[in-house]
N, C-alpha and C positions, 0 to 999 in steps of 0.2 A: 504494500500500500504506500501511496505517496505520503511521507511522514510530515512534510511541511504543511500540506493541506489538512491532514488529520488534526494537527494541533490548532488549526484556525477555524474549526467548524462551529456551527451556529445553533442558537436555540430557536424553538418554534412553538407556537401556541396551538391549543386544541382547535379543530376544524369542525364546523357543523356538517351534517350529512346531507347528501343529495338524495332525493326520492324518499326521504324519511325512514331509511332502513338503518337500524341500529348496528353498530360495529361490535366486533368481538372484543371482550375485555376479560383478561384472566390474571389472577395473582396467585402464585404457587410458591409454597415453602418446600424446600427439599433438603434431604440429608446429603452429605458429601458423597459417600458410597461411590458407585460407578457413574452417578449422574451429578450434574451441577447446573447452575443457572445458564451458563454459556451453551452447554450441549442441549439442555431442555429447550431453550428459546430458539436455538438453531433448528431443532426438529419442528417446532411450531411454525417457523417461517417457511421451512421446506414444505410443510403440509399444505400450504396454499397453492403449491406449484407442482404437485405430483402429476406426472403425465397420465392421461386417461382419455378414453374414447367412448362415446355413446351416441344415443339418438334422442331426438325430441319426440315425445309421445303425444302431448297435447299443447295447444296454444289457445289462450283465452284472455282477452283484455289486458295484455301486457304481462301476463303470467304464463310460464311454460313449465311443463313437467318433463323431466328427462330421465332416461334409464342408462346406467353405466355398468350394470352387472352386479349381482349379489356379492356382498363383502367388500366392495370398493367404496372407499370413504372420501367424501369431499367436505372441505371446511366451509362453514357459512362465511360468505365474503369472497370465496374463490370465484374467478371468472373463467369462462370457457369460450373459445372462439366457435362460431357456427359456420358450417360449410354446406353447400348444396351441390348435389351431383350435377355435373354438366354433361357436355357431349362425350360420347364414347370415343376412344381412340384405338387404332388397330396397328398391327405390325406392318410396316411399309411394303414388305415383300410377301409374307405369307397371308396377310390380311386377317390374321388371327386377332380376336378381341383381347386387348391387353388390360384395359380398365376404362375408367371414366374420369374426366377432369373434375376438380372440385373448385367451386367458386365461393369466395368469401361472402357470407350473408349477414353477419352481425356478431353480437356479443351478448352473453347472458351471465347473470351473477346469482350464485346460490344463496337462498335465504333460509331453507330448512330441508331436512331429509333424513334418511336413515341408511346406514351401510348394510343393514340386514337385508333390506329389499333392493338396495341399489337404485332407488327412485328418489329424485330430489326436485324440490320446487325452486324455480328461479324467476327473477325479474328480467325483463328485456332491457338491456342497456342501449342497444342500437340494432337497427335492421328490421326488415319485414320478414318474420320467421314463420315456418309452417311445420306441421307434423312430418316426420321422416327426415328432417335435416340432421346433419351430423354435428355433434358437439365434441370439442377436443381441447385438452391442454397439451400442447406439443412438448417434445423433449428438448427443444432448442434452448440455449441459455437465456435466462431472464435478465434483462438489463436493470440493475438496481443502482440508484444514486444514493450513496452512503453519506450521512451527515451525523454529527454528534454535538451534544451540548458542550459549551465551553468548560463547564465545571465537572464534566464526567470523568470517572476514574479511567486513566489512560490504560492501565493494565487490563481491565475488563473490556474496554473498547477494542484494544489490539487483539485480545483473545477471541472476541466475538467476530470481528472482521475476518480474521484468519480462518476461523471455523467455517464461515459461510463460503469464503473463497475456495477453501480446500475441498468442498463438496463437488466443485466443477459445475454446479447447476446455475451459478450466477456469474454475470459479467459485472464486476464491481466498478462503478464509475464515481469519480470524485472531481470536485472543483471548488476552489475557495470563494466565499462571498462574505463580506463584512456585515451584510444586512441580516436582521432578524425577522424581517417581514415575510409572512407566509407566501405571498404572491411572488416574491423575489426567489425564494427557495424552489417553488414549483417551476418558475421560469428557467432557473439554472438547470433543473432536471430535464426539462423539455429540450434545452439546447444540447444537452449531453445525449439525447435520444433515449432517455430512460423510460421504462414502463412503470416502475415503482420507485417511490422515494422512501427510504428507511431512515428513521431518526432515532438515535440511541441516546439515552441518558442514564445516570446512576443515582437516583434520588435516595436520600436517607429518611426513612420513616420510622418514628419511634426508636431512634438510635440503631436502626438496622438498615444496611445498604441493600438496594435492589438494583437489578438490571432491568431496564424498561425499553421496550421496542415498539415504535409506532410505524405503521405501514400506510402509505398513501398512494392512491392511483394518480399518476401524473396527468392523464388526459382530462380528468374532471375534478382533481384536487380532493378526492374523497378519502377520508380516513376510514379504512376498512378493518384495521386491527390495532388494538392497543393492549399489549400484554406485558407482564412483569413477573419477575421471579426473585425472591429473596436470595441474597448471596451469603452463604455461610461463612463465618470467620475462618474456618479451617481451609475452605477452598480459596478464599482471598489470600490467606497467608501463603498457601502453596503457589499461587500465581505470582505474588509480589516478592517472594523470597530472593529472586535474582533479577527483578525488573530493572533496577538501575545498576547494571553490571559495571558501568563506567566509574562508579564510585569506589570500586574495589581496586586497590593497588596490586599490580602484578609484577612489581619490580623484582621480586624474588621467585617468580613462578616459572616452572619448567613448561615447555610446550606440551599440550595434550598428546600431540603426535607429530611426526614429520613424515613427509613422503618425498622421494627423489623423483623429479620429473625429467624426461628426456629432452632437456633444453627448455627454457622458458624465461620470458622476460615480462610478458604482459599476460593477464588472465582475468577471467570473469566467471561467475557461477550463476547458473540459471536453470529453469525448467524447459530445456530445449527439446525434449521429446514429447511434452504434453502429458506425461504420466504423473506429474507431481513430484517425482524424484529429481534431485539436483545433479547436474553434471558440471564439470570444470572444463573450461575452454582456455587453452594456453597457446601462446605464440612465442617463438624465439626470434621473431622479427621477420621470418620467412615461411616457416612451417606452422600450420594450425593443427593442434592436437586436441582431441576431446577425451576426457577421462571420466569413467564411471566412479562415483564416490560412495556407492552403496556400502561396501565393506572395506576393501583396500583399493587404493588408487590404481585403476586399470585402464590402460589406453584402449579405446574402442574404435577410433577413426582418426585419420590424418590426411592433410592435403598440403602439398608443397607449392609455393608460388615460384614465379620466375626469379632467377638470380638477380634481376634488376629491381625486384619488389622489396619494399621494407615496410612492415607493419608498425604503426606508431600508436595505435590504441585499439582496445577490444572492449565491447560492452554488450549487454543483452537487454532486450525489452520486447514484450509482446505488443508491438505497435499496431499490427493489423487485426488484433483482437480475435485470433483463432485458437487461443488456448495454448500456443506454443511460442516460447521466446525466440525471437530472431537474434542472430549473432551479427553485430555491426563491427566491421573491421575497417579502420582507416589505414590506407596503404599509399605509400609514395612509390611511383613507378618511373620507368625509364632510367636515366643516368644518375638520378639523385641517390647518393649513398649516405645514410644517416649514421651518426656516431651515437654511442651511448656509454654510460659509465660502466656498463657491464661487459665492455670489451670489444665492441665493433668500431672499426676505424672510420674516420671521416673521409669523404671522397669528393666526387666531382660536383659541378654546379648546375646541372641540368636536371629537371624533374617536373613531375606533375602529380596531382592527387588523383588516384583511381581507386576509390573505396568500393567495398562490396558487402553484400549481405548473404549470410548462409542461413538456411532454414531446413528443418527436418520434416519429412513426411513419411508416414508408415509405409507407403507404397514405394517411394523412391529413395528413402534414406536422406542423408545430408547432401545438399547441393546449393550452389550459388543461385539465388533467386533474383538478385540485382547486381550488376557489375558496372564498372566504369563511372561510378558516381563522383562528380568533381567537387566533393565536399569533405572537409574534416567532420568527423562524427564523434559525438560524446553523449552518453546517457547520464543525466544527473537529476535527482529528485523525481524519478519516475518519468522523465520526459526525454525524448530524443532531441538533441541540438545539432544544428547544421551550420557550417561556415564555409563559404566559397573560397576557393584557392585563388590568390592573387600572385602573379608571377614576380612582380617587382617588390611588393611589400606583402609578405605571405599572410599575416593575420590582420590585414587592414579592412576587410569587408565586414559587414554586420553579421551578428550571430542571430539565427532564427530557431524557433522551435520547429520540429519536423512533424509531418503528418503523412498518413497513408491514404492516398486518394486515387481511385481508379487504377489500382495495380501498381502505383508508383510511390516512391518516397519523395516528398516535396517540401520546400521551405514554406512555413506558415506565417507565424507572427514574429516580428523583430523584437529581440530583447534589448532593454535599455541597460547597458553596462557601463561602468566607469571607464574613463579613458585608459587605454593600455591593457584592459582586460580582454582576453580572447576566449575561445571556446574551451580551452584546457585550464585546469588549475583554479576553478572557482566553484563555490557552492552557495545556494541560498540558505539562510539560517533564521529560524524563529526562536530566539533564545529563551523567551519567557512564555511562549505559547499564547501570545496576545495578538498575533497578526502583524506584528512589527518586524518585517523581514529585512535582514541585512545581507550583504554579500561579503563573503570571506574569500580572499584570493591568495595565490602564490605568485611572487614576482619571479623573473627569470633567474635571479640569483638566490632564490629560496627564502626570501623574507615574506612573512605572512602579513596581510593588510586587511583591515576591516572597513567597509564602506556602508553608508546609509544615504540613499538618494544622491549618489555620486560624491558625497563628502567623505574624505578620509578621516576616520575616527581613531584608528590605532594602527601601529606597525610594530612587529616583533623586534626586540632588541638584538636577537641573534638569528642567524640564518638557519633554516631547517635543512640546508644542504642543497647541493646542485640537483636539479631535476634529472630524471633518469635518461632522457633522450634529447639529443640535439642534432642539428644538421647544418651544413654550410651552403651558402648561396653566393654566386658571383655577383659583384657590384658593378663591374665594368671600369672600376677605378684602378689605376696602376699603383696608387699608394696603398689602398686597402682593397685588394682584389677579391676578398671574400668576407661575408658577414655571417655570423653564427646565429641560428634561430633555435629557440628552445621550445620543446614540447613539455609543458608543465605537467606535473603528476596529479594524482587524484587528491581531492579533499572530500571527506565523507561526513555528512551531518547525520547524527543518530538521535533517537528519541529517548528521553528519560522521563521519569514521573514529574519532573519540574520544568521541562522544556527541552530544547535541543542543545546538543553540544557538537563540537567539531573534533573529529579524530584526525590527527596529522602525524606522519612519520618524519622523524628527524634523523637525517643521515650524517654520521660522523665520518669525514673523509680520512683515509689512512695517511695520505700525503696531500695536504691542502693545496699545494701548488702544482700537483700532478693528479687532477681528478680522474684522469683516464685509468688510473690504477684501481679505482673503485674505493668503496668505503669499507672499513673493517667491522663496523657494527652500526646498529640503528636503535633508536629509542622511539617509543610511541607516547604521544601526549594527547590529553583531552583539553579543549579550550572552552571556557565559559565567559560570557560577557554580561556584566550586571548593569550596564548602561553608562558606566564611567570608567571601568577598568576591566582588564582581561586577566582571568586566572588560567595559568598554564600548569597543568597537573601531570606529573609523570605517571604513566600507566604501565609501561613495560620498558625494560632496558636490557642491554647485553645481547641483542639479537645478532648472531654472527653472520657475516657475509654482507653482500651488497643488496639491500632491499630495493627492488625495482618496481613493485606494484603491491597493492594490498586490497583487502575486501572484508566487509562485515556481513555475515549471513546469520540472522537470528542471534544466538548467544555465542557465536564463534567469530574470532578475529583470525584472518588468514594473511600471512606475509609470504611473499615469494622472493627468494634471495638466491643469487649466485654464490658459490663457495668463495670464501675470503682469499686474499692474495697468497697467503702462506699455504693454505690447503691446495690452491691451484699449483703452486710451485712444487709441492711434494708430489702431486699427481703427475706433473710434467716429467719429473725425474724418473717415474715409473713408466713413462710412455703414455699415460692417460692425459692426453693434451686437451680434451674437451672439458669445459667447466660445467659441472652439473648444476641443476637448479634444485633448491630445496624449498618445499612448501611447509612452513610452520603453521600449525593452527592451535589456538588456545581456546579451550572451552570454559565458559564462565559458570558452569554448574559442576556439581561434584562428579568425579569419575565413577 
């Protein structure tokens, strides 16, 4: 879920009903056991959208009776689409009857019924319906716009959002709005193309916290379900035990585990097969490798680029909303050769951006679905960013959000960024969860800077180290024949129970005046802004090797590093001249 948006969500008031039909209202207390408020209410939300097919038996004065089969249950407030059999269609060669077309006829809403008989009474929401029409709740994903009250418990909200998303039944949509007006919220949901608006809150009644879920139809603003469940203190303690993992110092903590990758400098983790399990995608600058993370790190697929290609960033995001994360790879092609602190040499001065997208399909496996994109790509805060390549001044063009439109990735809305900030090395941060968003950036020389409305508020006193990748470009000048361009590294904003923090890796160079030798260790810091000063807190230290990329997934911090200089020298003596990549990961729960 987009965390910046989640922290800025809004409150809403009760809505009167259309057609005078009462909405469902339930309050349930539960023992912890195998059930809890999150799983119970997840099941209740799902119950409104269980796929089912039936027929209309009777129609009279706006009321219809439907049959869906004995034992099949429908919730009061559930809506079914109505279809009417159309013209038959036949096989073009054999002329054999294949079936009949179905024409959309309207919508009905359940007001009462019984699963024993499978017969339900419904009101007609739209359409001129008749006996024999087909009623159906399809199995396609339901588009839900998710909002929450400002004062809601973050841990419960996160758990509930994840529980719904993990079912695969819903396409969870989000967008920030500062307004608390009902019509504004419904309007945002319509813009997102949502069918249902879900509003979450965690009220305290008689000193007991509850999880409350309100469901609204976007097309007519109707509140059709208002349900709540008391949250037991045991369950809440279980959820919150590790919720603010960033507050825990890991300065003396050993990695949960390590894995050696067959070369790697950039990586990302995502649901790239659509199964809900996570895979790791890594690049050594030229070869893309995908690893299964289920048990032990196992390479399952790879593709090598041209010797003239150089990957400079990897990200994942399900932008086309098909349930599978796409892999976005920014690649420099032709004669441009990029240098990095992990050991690649600088080279010639000609090049162009030719980025590509890889996506998995069950029928065809992994393949490039888009190639030759003339953009730098980066995913941050759940959005794809795109910046055009400028031959003379590489990062001089505007940065845009990206969108998927008619089978293509296109630039959408221009971002307003401070001067000198490009697509890499920045993140939006909502420090206090109040909708006041700042921009944290890395400079080319590794200093952190904080901006608000293009005003510089703060700069780190020490550098966080040289960014991992750079490349040289010809200037045409005899005095200064080449200029170095920096690809700034990641900054990640994470959510805590008090607001967002930024996680940054600080690289300690082995020989400051010879950065090409790489760094000997790294530290990880969290940064918090209170409105006037920045707190830089050491989270982890003593990570061996040159950390080139990092990632946070749930409760785990992943660091990708090449072996340190001395380990490399020892391997070289033994004839092992390739420098391995080590993936460190730290789990913030008990082993």
